[in-house]
C-alpha positions in Angstrom: -89.0 -37.2 223.6 -89.3 -38.7 227.1 -89.4 -36.8 230.3 -86.3 -36.9 232.5 -86.4 -38.8 235.8 -86.8 -36.5 238.9 -83.5 -35.4 240.5 -83.2 -36.0 244.2 -80.7 -33.6 245.7 -80.5 -34.5 249.4 -80.3 -38.0 250.7 -80.2 -39.7 254.2 -79.8 -43.3 254.7 -80.3 -44.9 258.1 -78.9 -48.7 258.5 -79.9 -51.1 261.2 -77.9 -54.3 261.7 -79.3 -57.3 263.6 -78.7 -61.1 264.1 -81.2 -63.2 262.5 -82.2 -65.9 265.0 -83.4 -68.2 262.4 -80.2 -68.3 260.2 -77.7 -66.9 262.7 -76.5 -64.5 260.2 -76.3 -60.7 260.5 -78.7 -58.9 258.3 -79.4 -55.2 257.5 -82.5 -53.2 257.3 -82.4 -49.6 256.1 -84.4 -46.4 255.4 -83.5 -43.9 252.7 -85.0 -40.5 252.5 -84.6 -38.3 249.4 -85.7 -34.9 248.5 -86.7 -33.7 245.1 -86.6 -29.8 245.1 -89.3 -27.7 243.5 -88.8 -27.2 239.8 -90.4 -25.2 237.0 -92.0 -27.3 234.1 -91.8 -26.6 230.5 -95.3 -25.1 230.7 -94.3 -22.6 233.3 -95.6 -24.2 236.4 -93.8 -24.6 239.5 -94.1 -28.1 240.8 -93.8 -28.7 244.5 -90.9 -30.8 245.6 -91.4 -34.4 247.0 -90.0 -36.6 249.5 -89.2 -40.3 248.7 -88.9 -42.7 251.5 -87.6 -46.2 250.5 -87.4 -49.4 253.0 -85.3 -52.1 252.3 -83.6 -55.4 253.6 -80.1 -56.2 252.7 -80.0 -55.2 249.0 -83.8 -55.7 248.5 -86.3 -52.6 248.3 -89.3 -53.8 250.4 -91.3 -50.6 249.9 -91.3 -47.0 248.6 -93.4 -44.0 249.5 -93.6 -40.7 247.5 -94.8 -37.8 249.9 -95.7 -34.3 249.1 -93.6 -31.7 251.0 -96.9 -31.0 253.2 -97.2 -34.7 253.9 -93.4 -35.0 254.9 -94.0 -31.9 257.1 -97.0 -33.4 258.9 -94.9 -36.7 259.4 -92.0 -34.7 260.9 -94.3 -32.9 263.4 -95.9 -36.2 264.4 -92.4 -37.6 265.0 -91.5 -34.6 267.1 -94.5 -35.0 269.3 -93.7 -38.7 269.6 -90.1 -37.9 270.8 -91.4 -35.3 273.2 -93.8 -37.9 274.7 -91.0 -40.4 274.9 -88.7 -38.0 276.8 -91.6 -37.0 279.1 -92.3 -40.6 279.9 -88.8 -41.5 280.5 -88.3 -38.5 282.9 -91.3 -39.6 284.8 -90.0 -43.1 285.2 -86.6 -41.9 286.4 -88.5 -39.8 289.1 -90.5 -42.8 290.4 
């Protein structure tokens, strides 16, 4: 008996369209985030959830990362710090 594939409940897909200078065509890159909630195994253990990040171009998957909830949380905190730094630098430039 095979195991079931993980169930990803929440999903966010970000798309970016750009004009390719070499071909002159509009192309698409994308990032998809999916959340696998915690679940109880058949042995009675509770497994932590996971976050899956998938990067792609047009219809092709270029890379995929599976993160623990802790790793995802650290990534979110780093992104928040980056956004705060960005806003602070932008405000300083407006004051000059």
